GUNU-972651 format. One record per residue (C-alpha): x, y, z; residue in three letters; residue number from 1. Coordinates in steps of 0.5 Angstrom, whole numbers. Layout:
<recs>
[[X,Y,Z],'Ala',NUM] ...
</recs>
This chain:
<recs>
[[-5,-42,33],'Met',1] [[-4,-41,26],'Gly',2] [[-9,-35,25],'Ile',3] [[-6,-32,32],'Glu',4] [[1,-34,29],'Arg',5] [[-1,-31,23],'Lys',6] [[-3,-24,26],'Lys',7] [[4,-24,30],'Leu',8] [[7,-24,23],'Phe',9] [[3,-18,20],'Tyr',10] [[4,-14,27],'Ile',11] [[12,-15,26],'Phe',12] [[11,-12,19],'Leu',13] [[8,-7,21],'Phe',14] [[12,-4,26],'Ile',15] [[19,-6,22],'Asn',16] [[16,-1,17],'Ala',17] [[14,5,22],'Ile',18] [[21,4,26],'Cys',19] [[25,4,19],'Trp',20] [[20,10,16],'Ser',21] [[21,14,24],'Cys',22] [[28,12,24],'Ile',23] [[30,16,17],'Gln',24] [[28,22,21],'Leu',25] [[35,22,23],'Leu',26] [[37,25,17],'Arg',27] [[36,33,14],'Asn',28] [[36,31,7],'Val',29] [[31,25,3],'Val',30] [[37,21,-1],'Ser',31] [[38,24,-8],'Ile',32] [[34,19,-11],'Asp',33] [[28,20,-8],'Ala',34] [[29,28,-10],'Met',35] [[30,26,-17],'Glu',36] [[24,21,-17],'Ala',37] [[20,27,-15],'Val',38] [[23,31,-21],'Cys',39] [[21,25,-25],'Trp',40] [[14,25,-23],'Gly',41] [[12,32,-24],'Glu',42] [[14,31,-32],'Leu',43] [[8,28,-33],'Leu',44] [[11,24,-39],'Asp',45] [[12,17,-41],'Phe',46] [[20,16,-39],'Gly',47] [[26,20,-35],'Thr',48] [[33,21,-37],'Asn',49] [[34,15,-33],'Lys',50] [[30,9,-32],'His',51] [[23,8,-34],'Pro',52] [[17,12,-31],'Pro',53] [[14,9,-26],'Leu',54] [[18,10,-19],'Ser',55] [[18,17,-22],'Gly',56] [[10,18,-21],'Trp',57] [[9,15,-14],'Leu',58] [[14,20,-11],'Ala',59] [[12,26,-15],'Gly',60] [[4,24,-14],'Phe',61] [[5,22,-7],'Phe',62] [[10,28,-5],'Tyr',63] [[6,33,-9],'Asn',64] [[-2,30,-4],'Ile',65] [[3,30,1],'Ser',66] [[4,38,0],'Gly',67] [[12,37,0],'Gly',68] [[13,33,6],'His',69] [[20,29,5],'Asp',70] [[16,24,10],'Phe',71] [[12,21,5],'Ile',72] [[17,19,1],'Leu',73] [[21,15,6],'Tyr',74] [[13,12,8],'Ile',75] [[13,10,0],'Leu',76] [[19,6,1],'Gly',77] [[17,2,6],'Gln',78] [[10,1,3],'Val',79] [[14,-2,-2],'Cys',80] [[19,-7,1],'Leu',81] [[12,-8,6],'Leu',82] [[9,-12,0],'Val',83] [[15,-15,-2],'Gly',84] [[15,-18,5],'Phe',85] [[8,-20,4],'Ile',86] [[9,-23,-4],'Tyr',87] [[14,-26,-1],'Ile',88] [[10,-30,4],'Tyr',89] [[5,-31,0],'Lys',90] [[10,-34,-6],'Leu',91] [[13,-38,0],'Ala',92] [[6,-41,1],'Lys',93] [[7,-46,-5],'Phe',94] [[13,-50,-2],'Phe',95] [[13,-49,6],'Leu',96] [[8,-49,12],'Ser',97] [[5,-43,14],'Glu',98] [[10,-42,19],'Glu',99] [[15,-43,15],'Lys',100] [[13,-39,10],'Ala',101] [[12,-33,15],'Met',102] [[19,-34,17],'Cys',103] [[22,-33,11],'Ala',104] [[19,-27,10],'Ser',105] [[21,-24,16],'Met',106] [[28,-27,15],'Ile',107] [[30,-22,10],'Met',108] [[28,-16,14],'Thr',109] [[35,-17,17],'Ser',110] [[38,-17,10],'Cys',111] [[43,-10,8],'Tyr',112] [[38,-9,3],'Tyr',113] [[33,-9,7],'Tyr',114] [[37,-4,14],'Thr',115] [[42,0,11],'Tyr',116] [[40,1,5],'Ile',117] [[33,4,7],'Val',118] [[37,9,11],'Phe',119] [[42,11,6],'Ile',120] [[37,11,-1],'Asp',121] [[30,11,2],'Asn',122] [[26,10,-4],'Tyr',123] [[28,10,-12],'Asn',124] [[27,5,-17],'Cys',125] [[30,-1,-13],'Asn',126] [[25,0,-8],'Phe',127] [[20,-1,-12],'Leu',128] [[22,-7,-16],'Ser',129] [[23,-10,-9],'Met',130] [[16,-10,-8],'Ala',131] [[15,-12,-16],'Leu',132] [[19,-17,-16],'Trp',133] [[16,-22,-11],'Pro',134] [[9,-21,-14],'Met',135] [[11,-22,-21],'Ile',136] [[14,-28,-18],'Thr',137] [[7,-30,-14],'Tyr',138] [[2,-29,-20],'Tyr',139] [[7,-33,-25],'Phe',140] [[7,-39,-21],'Tyr',141] [[-1,-39,-18],'Lys',142] [[-2,-38,-26],'Ser',143] [[2,-44,-28],'Thr',144] [[-1,-49,-22],'Glu',145] [[-8,-47,-23],'Glu',146] [[-8,-44,-31],'Asn',147] [[-14,-39,-29],'Lys',148] [[-14,-33,-34],'Ile',149] [[-15,-28,-28],'Lys',150] [[-9,-29,-26],'Asp',151] [[-4,-30,-32],'Trp',152] [[-8,-23,-34],'Leu',153] [[-5,-21,-27],'Ile',154] [[2,-23,-28],'Phe',155] [[2,-20,-34],'Gly',156] [[-1,-13,-32],'Val',157] [[5,-13,-26],'Val',158] [[10,-15,-31],'Ser',159] [[8,-10,-35],'Ala',160] [[10,-5,-27],'Leu',161] [[16,-9,-26],'Gly',162] [[19,-6,-34],'Val',163] [[16,1,-33],'Leu',164] [[20,1,-26],'Cys',165] [[26,-2,-28],'Lys',166] [[29,-6,-34],'Tyr',167] [[33,-11,-30],'Gln',168] [[27,-15,-30],'Val',169] [[29,-18,-36],'Ile',170] [[34,-23,-32],'Phe',171] [[27,-26,-28],'Leu',172] [[23,-26,-34],'Phe',173] [[30,-30,-37],'Phe',174] [[29,-35,-30],'Ala',175] [[22,-36,-31],'Leu',176] [[22,-38,-38],'Phe',177] [[27,-42,-36],'Leu',178] [[22,-46,-32],'Tyr',179] [[18,-46,-37],'Leu',180] [[23,-50,-42],'Ile',181] [[25,-54,-37],'Phe',182] [[18,-56,-32],'Cys',183] [[12,-53,-35],'Asp',184] [[12,-53,-43],'Arg',185] [[5,-55,-44],'Lys',186] [[4,-47,-42],'Gln',187] [[6,-46,-49],'Phe',188] [[-1,-49,-52],'Arg',189] [[-4,-45,-46],'Gln',190] [[-7,-39,-48],'Lys',191] [[-7,-35,-41],'Gly',192] [[1,-33,-43],'Met',193] [[-1,-30,-48],'Tyr',194] [[-7,-26,-46],'Leu',195] [[-1,-23,-41],'Ser',196] [[4,-23,-46],'Ile',197] [[-2,-18,-50],'Leu',198] [[-4,-14,-44],'Ala',199] [[3,-13,-41],'Gly',200] [[6,-10,-49],'Ser',201] [[-1,-6,-49],'Leu',202] [[1,-3,-42],'Leu',203] [[9,-2,-44],'Ile',204] [[6,1,-51],'Leu',205] [[7,9,-49],'Pro',206] [[14,8,-46],'His',207] [[17,4,-53],'Ile',208] [[13,9,-56],'Leu',209] [[17,15,-52],'Tyr',210] [[24,11,-53],'Leu',211] [[23,12,-60],'Tyr',212] [[20,19,-60],'Lys',213] [[27,21,-56],'Thr',214] [[33,16,-60],'Asp',215] [[34,12,-54],'Phe',216] [[37,17,-51],'Phe',217] [[36,14,-43],'Ser',218] [[40,8,-45],'Phe',219] [[46,12,-45],'Ile',220] [[45,14,-38],'Tyr',221] [[45,6,-38],'Met',222] [[52,6,-41],'Ala',223] [[55,11,-37],'Gly',224] [[53,7,-30],'Arg',225] [[57,1,-32],'Thr',226] [[63,5,-36],'Asp',227] [[69,2,-34],'Leu',228] [[72,9,-32],'Gly',229] [[66,10,-28],'Ser',230] [[66,10,-20],'His',231] [[74,11,-19],'Asn',232] [[75,4,-21],'Thr',233] [[82,2,-20],'Pro',234] [[86,2,-27],'Glu',235] [[90,-5,-24],'Phe',236] [[84,-9,-24],'Leu',237] [[81,-5,-31],'Leu',238] [[86,-11,-35],'Pro',239] [[82,-17,-30],'Phe',240] [[75,-15,-31],'Gly',241] [[72,-20,-34],'Arg',242] [[73,-25,-28],'Ile',243] [[73,-19,-22],'Val',244] [[67,-15,-23],'Phe',245] [[63,-21,-24],'Pro',246] [[66,-25,-18],'Leu',247] [[65,-18,-13],'Lys',248] [[57,-18,-15],'Phe',249] [[57,-24,-14],'Phe',250] [[60,-24,-7],'Ile',251] [[56,-17,-6],'Asp',252] [[50,-21,-5],'Gln',253] [[53,-27,-1],'Val',254] [[55,-21,4],'Leu',255] [[48,-18,4],'Ser',256] [[44,-24,7],'Val',257] [[49,-25,11],'Thr',258] [[45,-24,18],'Thr',259] [[40,-28,15],'Cys',260] [[44,-34,14],'Ile',261] [[47,-33,21],'Val',262] [[40,-32,25],'Val',263] [[38,-38,20],'Tyr',264] [[44,-43,24],'Leu',265] [[42,-41,31],'Phe',266] [[35,-43,29],'Leu',267] [[38,-49,26],'Trp',268] [[42,-51,33],'Leu',269] [[35,-49,37],'Gln',270] [[32,-54,33],'Thr',271] [[36,-60,33],'Lys',272] [[35,-62,28],'Asn',273] [[39,-61,21],'Ile',274] [[37,-64,14],'Glu',275] [[39,-63,8],'Val',276] [[34,-62,1],'Asn',277] [[38,-66,-4],'Lys',278] [[31,-68,-8],'Asn',279] [[34,-63,-14],'Leu',280] [[30,-66,-19],'Lys',281] [[23,-64,-18],'Asn',282] [[20,-57,-21],'Lys',283] [[20,-54,-14],'Glu',284] [[27,-54,-14],'Ser',285] [[28,-52,-20],'Ile',286] [[24,-47,-19],'Phe',287] [[26,-44,-13],'Ile',288] [[34,-44,-15],'Leu',289] [[33,-41,-22],'Leu',290] [[29,-36,-18],'Leu',291] [[35,-35,-13],'Thr',292] [[41,-35,-17],'Phe',293] [[39,-34,-25],'Ala',294] [[38,-27,-25],'Pro',295] [[44,-27,-21],'Ile',296] [[48,-30,-25],'Leu',297] [[45,-27,-32],'Met',298] [[48,-21,-29],'Gln',299] [[55,-22,-28],'Ser',300] [[54,-26,-34],'Cys',301] [[53,-19,-38],'Met',302] [[58,-16,-34],'Ala',303] [[63,-20,-36],'Ala',304] [[62,-21,-43],'Val',305] [[61,-13,-44],'Glu',306] [[68,-13,-38],'Asn',307] [[63,-8,-35],'Asn',308] [[63,-5,-28],'Arg',309] [[56,-7,-24],'Ile',310] [[54,-4,-17],'Met',311] [[52,-9,-11],'Gly',312] [[46,-5,-10],'Ile',313] [[43,-7,-17],'Trp',314] [[42,-15,-14],'Gly',315] [[37,-12,-8],'Ser',316] [[31,-14,-11],'Met',317] [[35,-21,-13],'Met',318] [[36,-23,-6],'Val',319] [[28,-24,-4],'Ala',320] [[28,-31,-4],'Tyr',321] [[34,-32,-1],'Val',322] [[29,-34,6],'Gly',323] [[25,-39,2],'Ile',324] [[31,-42,-1],'Phe',325] [[34,-43,6],'Leu',326] [[28,-46,9],'Phe',327] [[26,-51,2],'Tyr',328] [[33,-53,2],'Phe',329] [[35,-54,9],'Phe',330] [[28,-56,13],'Pro',331] [[27,-55,20],'Ile',332] [[23,-60,23],'Lys',333] [[18,-54,28],'Phe',334] [[16,-55,34],'Asn',335] [[11,-51,39],'Glu',336] [[17,-46,41],'Lys',337] [[21,-46,34],'Thr',338] [[16,-39,31],'Phe',339] [[17,-36,38],'Asn',340] [[23,-37,38],'Tyr',341] [[25,-34,31],'Phe',342] [[20,-28,32],'Leu',343] [[24,-26,38],'Lys',344] [[31,-27,34],'Trp',345] [[27,-23,29],'Ala',346] [[26,-16,33],'Tyr',347] [[32,-17,36],'Ala',348] [[35,-16,30],'Leu',349] [[30,-10,29],'Met',350] [[33,-7,34],'Ala',351] [[40,-8,33],'Ala',352] [[40,-5,26],'Trp',353] [[35,1,28],'Leu',354] [[41,3,34],'Ala',355] [[47,2,29],'Ala',356] [[42,7,24],'Met',357] [[42,12,31],'Phe',358] [[49,11,32],'Ile',359] [[51,12,25],'Phe',360] [[47,18,24],'Ser',361] [[50,21,30],'Gln',362] [[57,20,27],'Leu',363] [[56,21,20],'Gln',364] [[58,28,16],'Val',365] [[56,25,10],'Lys',366] [[54,32,5],'Arg',367] [[48,27,3],'Thr',368] [[45,27,10],'Leu',369] [[46,33,13],'Ser',370] [[46,37,7],'Tyr',371] [[44,45,12],'Pro',372] [[39,47,7],'Tyr',373] [[36,52,12],'Gln',374] [[42,56,11],'Lys',375] [[44,55,5],'Ile',376] [[38,56,0],'Met',377] [[35,63,3],'Pro',378] [[43,66,2],'Glu',379] [[43,64,-5],'Ile',380] [[36,67,-6],'Asn',381] [[39,73,-4],'Lys',382] [[45,73,-8],'Val',383] [[40,71,-14],'Trp',384] [[35,76,-13],'Asp',385] [[41,82,-12],'Ala',386] [[43,79,-19],'Gln',387] [[36,79,-22],'Thr',388] [[33,85,-19],'Asn',389] [[29,79,-15],'Lys',390] [[27,76,-22],'Ala',391] [[22,69,-20],'Glu',392] [[27,63,-20],'Leu',393] [[24,59,-24],'Lys',394] [[31,54,-27],'Tyr',395] [[36,51,-23],'Val',396] [[42,45,-26],'Tyr',397] [[48,43,-25],'Gly',398] [[51,37,-22],'His',399] [[46,31,-19],'Ile',400] [[48,31,-11],'Asp',401] [[47,38,-11],'Tyr',402] [[42,41,-16],'Val',403] [[35,37,-13],'Phe',404] [[36,40,-6],'Gln',405] [[34,47,-10],'Phe',406] [[28,44,-12],'His',407] [[25,39,-5],'Ile',408] [[28,44,0],'Tyr',409] [[28,51,-3],'Asn',410] [[22,55,-3],'Glu',411] [[21,58,-9],'Arg',412] [[22,50,-12],'Arg',413] [[26,51,-18],'Pro',414] [[25,46,-24],'Lys',415] [[30,42,-25],'Val',416] [[33,41,-32],'Ile',417] [[35,34,-33],'Leu',418] [[41,32,-37],'Glu',419] [[40,29,-43],'Thr',420] [[47,27,-46],'Phe',421] [[47,32,-52],'Gly',422] [[40,29,-53],'His',423] [[34,35,-54],'Lys',424] [[30,36,-48],'Asn',425] [[23,34,-48],'Pro',426] [[21,38,-43],'Trp',427] [[24,45,-42],'Ile',428] [[23,51,-46],'Asp',429] [[29,54,-47],'Phe',430] [[27,60,-49],'Asp',431] [[23,62,-43],'Asp',432] [[31,59,-39],'Val',433] [[34,65,-43],'Ser',434] [[29,70,-42],'Lys',435] [[28,67,-35],'Ser',436] [[35,65,-32],'Gly',437] [[38,59,-29],'Val',438] [[42,58,-23],'Leu',439] [[48,52,-25],'Val',440] [[51,49,-19],'Val',441] [[57,45,-19],'Gly',442] [[62,41,-14],'Lys',443] [[68,46,-16],'Asn',444] [[70,51,-21],'Lys',445] [[71,46,-27],'Lys',446] [[66,42,-25],'Asn',447] [[61,48,-27],'Leu',448] [[65,51,-32],'Glu',449] [[63,44,-36],'Ser',450] [[56,46,-34],'Tyr',451] [[56,53,-35],'Val',452] [[58,50,-42],'Lys',453] [[53,46,-44],'Glu',454] [[47,49,-42],'Ile',455] [[49,56,-46],'Thr',456] [[49,51,-52],'Lys',457] [[41,52,-51],'Ser',458] [[41,59,-49],'Leu',459] [[39,65,-54],'Ser',460] [[40,73,-53],'Gly',461] [[45,76,-49],'Asn',462] [[47,73,-43],'Tyr',463] [[51,74,-36],'Arg',464] [[55,69,-33],'Val',465] [[57,71,-25],'Ser',466] [[61,66,-22],'Pro',467] [[60,65,-14],'Val',468] [[65,61,-9],'Lys',469] [[60,58,-3],'Tyr',470] [[63,54,3],'Glu',471] [[59,50,8],'Phe',472] [[60,46,13],'Glu',473] [[57,40,16],'Val',474] [[57,38,25],'Val',475] [[56,31,27],'Asn',476] [[53,30,34],'Lys',477] [[60,30,37],'Leu',478] [[63,37,34],'Gly',479] [[67,34,29],'Lys',480] [[67,39,23],'Ile',481] [[67,37,15],'Lys',482] [[67,42,10],'Lys',483] [[65,42,3],'Tyr',484] [[66,47,-3],'Lys',485] [[62,48,-9],'Phe',486] [[60,53,-14],'Cys',487] [[54,56,-17],'Tyr',488] [[54,62,-22],'Thr',489] [[47,66,-24],'Ile',490] [[46,66,-32],'Ile',491] [[41,71,-33],'Ser',492] [[38,76,-38],'Asp',493] [[42,82,-39],'Thr',494] [[36,85,-44],'Asp',495] 
</recs>
């Protein structure tokens, strides 16, 4: 029976991944994050202008070997989540029975970050972190329990991959470090842990050298993402930011797993067996508590100390252990029917979320979902040809909401000039930009002018700037029209 249920578990995960890959075909374009990751991957460098390079390497590699089909990015995002679910299950088996471990993994498929955010974001470094955090945690706990050099080395490698994905993994390392301090200090006398640190350090060394070479300019982006003035933070909240921002982040995480908690309550009521595990002092309990809450609290504390706004989505990888937490601290007595009952709920919720995303896709007119590139790209190409005497369109620069579509969906695939926040751009030959010309795109005239002013600082020779306004419409299935305006200009050589 156990083997049969394990097959059902894996079948469910694969069906979930396939369905969530396909539902995203209702979008007209992939997400901005996914497009940006492709551009990062094509840099072939040990860093980007924002995040570490791993998510970009994967996106660029698979996008290009697929022949430039954006569907591969939907699949890549789901592969990341699938790996994460499998390692949640593998980790849960250290603390729960086989059936409960499978349920602890499957219950997370109803989480907001694994459903709605999948449709909105498709793929980014958060998706990859949602795979790597359970892997890191699994190999860490396996290493401390079995103390095998092989496992410690694997832990070092996947930890390095976590760093190369997103620096936020430091919060997970802090939780694991606290566990060693409180429950397993003998590991500090074992060579395995130090070999893992050595292996991980060697893997991230090229990235550290990249950061040093570029004066750590990517950290400027990180500071900007948490700036009080960003994201239209209401002014009346600013004096209370040290309380409001961390509290909102914590509430966002609770809300993200609401469906998981509701499903668990229904399962609890069905079994008619209510228990609470009050043993909080054994090392298993401490480990699960640290995993579930320490990273979230550390992220919140950082926001409180710096008085900076943090986004709820930054907790997407942190909630992965909620299923294990529920099944461990609020144990349910499984009978013959419990697993099958839970599996029906899991499929029902999957179907409900997919139906909701289908309806959403028919009603929405979000530019980031329905950018009409089939109409825009040919028209802009005609203007480019007319103003440059049919020169090759090699470079595009401008606002993040528009610029990446030109690289992914324009048949000429111009190279995106990434923002480097006032630092020298290590990936662009501006002499060639000056000769070849550049398409600059902005949200409005003022925004366009700021980008033109910035790019012309790096250009040489004589050039002309030709501003052109452009408006396009997005129409949903009910005929609702929403108009978007953006400005673009062509900077071309006059020599």
